[in-house]
N, C-alpha and C positions, 0 to 999 in steps of 0.2 A: 367337364370337370364339375364336381359338386361345389355349390356356392359356399359351403361352410369352410372351405380352404382358401388360403390366400393365393394370389397369382405370382408366378415366377417371372418377374420383370427383368428388364435389361440391367437395372441397378443390382438386383439380387444376383444375377449371373456374374457381374463384375466382382461383387463381394466374395462369391464362391471361388472365383479365379484367384483372388487375393489369398484365400485360405489354402488351396491345394495346388495352385499353379495353373496357368492357362491350358496346358496340354492335358490336364486331368479333369477338365470340365468339357463335356461333350454336348453339343447343341444341334449339330446337323442331323437331319432326319435319318440318313443312312447309318449314322453312328448310334443313334438311339434305338434303332429297330431291333438290334440283337438283344436289347434289354427289355423288350416289350412282351416276352412270353418265356415260359420254361419248357420242359419236356412233355407237358400235358398235351395229348394229341389233338384235342378239339377245342383248346382254349382260344378265346378271342384276344388278339394282340391289344395291349394298352400301352401306348407310348408315354414314357415319362417326358416331362417338359425339359429336364436336364439330367444328365448323368454326372455324378461327382465321384471321384476315386481318391479317397484320402489314403495317407501313408501310415498314420499312427493315431493313437487315441486322442491326442491333443487336437488333431484336425477334425476327427469325428465330433469331438465336443463342440468345436466352433461352428461346424455345419448344423448340428442339432440345435444349438443355442439360437442361431440365426433363423432356422426354420420355425422354432417355437415362438420366437418374437414376432414373426410374420405370418404365423399360422399356416405354414406350407406343409403339405403332406410329404412324408418321407417313407420310402420303402427300402429296407436293407436287402442286399442280394449277395449270395455266395456264388457257387458255380453254376446255378441255374439248371441243375440236373433233377430237380424235384418234378413230380407228376401231378401235383395238386394245386398249382397256381399260387403258392404262397409268396413268391417273390415278384409277382406281376403287379406293376404300379397302376392299380385300377382307378386311382384318383389323380393320375398324372404326378405333378410335383417333382420332387427330387428322388432320383434313383441313387441310393448310396451303395456303390459297388465296393466290396472289400477285397477285390482281387490283388491290390498292391500290398496288402497286409499279409504277406505270405512267408514270414520268417519262422523257422524253428529256433526259438530263443535259447532253449536249454534242454538237454537230456540228462537228467540226474540219476545216475546208475545206483547210487546209494539209497535213494528214497523211492526208486522205481516210478519216477514221474517224468513227463515231458511238458515243457511250457511252450505253447505255440500261439501264433496269431491265427485269426479266423480264416484267412485266405490260403492256408496251407492245404495243398492237394493231398488226398489220402494216400496216393501212390508214393509221394515223397515222404510222408510220415512213416508208412510201413518200412520203407527202405532205410530211413535214418535210424529208427529204433532197432531194427534187426541187425544193423551193422554193429550195434553195441550189445548184441546178445539178448535184447529185450523184445517184447511182443505187445502190440495193440490188437486185441483179438476181434474187435467189431468189424464187420464187413457188410455195409448196406447194399452192395451189389453194383456199385459204380465207383471205380478208383479215381475218377476225375472229379468226384464231388469234393467240396471244401469241408474241412472239419467244422468250420463255423456254421455251415448249413446243417450238419449233423446235430450240432448242439441246439440250434434254433428249432429243429423239428423233432428232437429226441429220436433220431433214426435208430432203427433196429437192424434188420437184414437177416442174412442166411445163417448167422451164428448165434442168433438171439436165444435159441432154446437153452443152450448151456451158459452163455456168457451174459445174457441180458441185453439191454439197450444202452444208448449213449449216456443217460444219466447215471448209470452204474459205474462209469469210468471217468466222470468229471469230479475233481476234488475242489476246484475253485475257479473263479472267473474275475476278469476285469471287464466292466461294462459301463456304457455311457447312457445316462438317463435322458429323457426328452429335454430336460432343462439344460443339458450340457454338463451336468455333474458327473464326474468319474468316480465309480465305486468299485471296491474290491470285496469279493466274497470268498469264503473258504481259504484253502491254502494247501501246503504240502503235507497234509496229515489226513489220516483215514477216519478220525473221529473228532467231532466237536459238538458239545451239548449246550453251547452258549447261544442264546438268542434264536431268531428265526432262521430257517435254512433258505436263505435267499438264492443260493446257488441252484437248488432244485426248483425254486419258483421260476427262475429265468429260463432254465432249460425247457425247451418245448414251447416257449411263448412266442416263437416266430417273429421276433423283433417288435412285438407290441408293448413290451415293458422296458426294454433297453436294447442297445446295440452292443453285442459282445465283441470285445477288442483283444482279449487275451484269455487263454484256456489252460488250466492245469489238468493234465490227463494222468490217470492211473495206468501204469504198465504192469505187465507180468512177464513170465518166461514162456518161451514157445514150447509147446508139447513136442516130444521127440518124434512121435509117429502120428500119422493121419490116414484114414481109410474112407473110401466112398462105397456105399452099397446102393445098387440100383435094383428096384424090386417091382416087377410087373404084377398087375391084378386083372382078372377078367371082369370084375365088377367094381365100379366106382365106390359103392358103399363099403366094400370090404377094405379098400385102401384107407378110407377115412376112419373106419373102426379100428384099424391097427394102430393108429397114432396114440390115442389115450391108453391103449393096452401096453404099448412100449413103455410109456411113462409110469404106468402102474407097477411095472416090473422093476422099478428103480434103475432104469437105464436113462442116462441123460446124454443124448447125442449133441454134437455141436449144432446141428441143424437138421430139420425134417422138412423136405420140400415135396409138396403134392403137385402132380401134373396129370393132365388129361391127354388123350390121344390126339385131339384136334390141335392142341398147342404143339405137341411133339412134331406133328407133320409140318406145321408152319416153320418150326425151327430147322427141321431137316432141309427144307427148301432154301432157307436163308444160308445155312452152312454148306449146302450142297454135299451132304453126306448122311448116311443112315445112322440112327441111334439104336442101340440094342433093344430087342423086344418091342419094336415100335408099333406092332399091330395090336397090342393089348389095350384095354379100355382106360386103365389108370395106372399111375406109377407113384412110388415113393422114392425119393433120393435122400439117403440118410448119411450124414457125415459124422464120423466119430474120431476122436483123438485121444491120446494118452501117452504115458511115459515109457511103455514097454510093448513089445510085440504080443506078449501074453495077455496084457490088459486089452489090447485091441481085438485079439482073437476071441477072447471071452465075451466082450461086448457084441461082436459080430455074431457069435453063436447064439446068444440070447435073443438078439433082434431077429435072426433067421427063424428061430423057434416060434417067436410070437407072430411074425408075419405069415409063416406057413400055416399056423393055426388059425389065421384070419383069412385064409383063402388065397394067399400069394401063389403065383405060378412057380416062381423060382427066386433066388437071391443071387444077383450078378455082382461079382467083385472084379473090377478092372485088373487085367493081368500085368499092367505096366504103368509107370508114372505118366507116360504119354496118354494112355487110355483114360487114366484118371483125370488128367487135365482136360481132355476132350469132353468128358461128361460134365465137368464143372463149367467149361466154356459154353456147352449147350444150355445149361441152366441160366448162365449170365446173358445169353442171347435172347431169352424169352421176350423181354420188353421191346428191344429194338426190332426183333423179327415181327412181332405183332403190329408194331407201329408202322412198319414198312408196308403191310398189307392195306392199310387204310380202311379196313373193314370192321375193326373192333375198337371200342373205347376201353381204355384201361384205367383202373383206379384202385387205390388202397382201401380195403374194407376190413372191418373187425367184427367178428361174431363169436359167440361161445363155441367151443369145439363141438359140442353136441348138436349145434345147429348148422354145421357146415353142409351136411348132405341136403338138408331142406333148402338152404340158401342156394346151393348150386342148381338144384332141381328147379326152383322158382325162377332163377335167372334164365335158365334154358327155356322155360315156358314163355317168359316175357319176351326174350330176344328171338 
């Protein structure tokens, strides 16, 4: 542990037990082990000295105040589904798990908002809002992720092309500063021109500025129709060139996913079934949604025209809801399938669209 941080002593552990209760303070090695890494495949485990599981903002405040007083490192943690090591306690100290703060506090149908705690699992959020005829459109690719982790990392995912990223759907926050002070930012409104936008500052800060304890989410209505297009290409470059061309034609899909044959083969082995057109070099999976069948058909027609003009072999439209689900499931299996092989390292990267071909070529040369 770095010498700049204080030690978690027996006295500190007893004080933590007094704040959250004895059963919510974990010190045994086998209990701390599951909090020592995330889904990053080659990350080195770092054990926290203690795991603390608060139930509300007041408890978070007391824990942070104590840690601040004793200069103890604190690492907040959501569902641990990230792949970049953001929730790994590299300095030991206190691992602050928000798993018990998992309540959906309110779904306000009049204002189209949901008020939730950070430990709410995405699958539960989707189900709860859809039961009210509402929709939270973001899908980072892992329904077991916590909404608090999405806020901390400003998660995007498969629907970001049309709907944006997490910060576009957060209206306000309750958060606890390192001093233990509880602050509220934003609210149930879509516009506020007063003062600094602290909500947006905290989103994406990964727990370095504050620990988020409550989130006000913007909701919308679910589109009536959705379609998936699967488009094979003989050349990787052609698939990449088609993407900006689609956007130039004023088509805004929900998502555009690029895939290579090597990954398709790995996913086929994982799922034990073939994916259509699996022998081609590269693929685009394009998801579109809309309010009418006519709107969907027109978007699909224009996408087909653009892709064929860029060298696509064909445009495959699943013939049933089951076939559509299987294609989407194949995409969702990319990361777990690659991880199972143990042969590749996965990471999130960001480059300008025009540089994607060069990036992929250089990675292949290096690897």
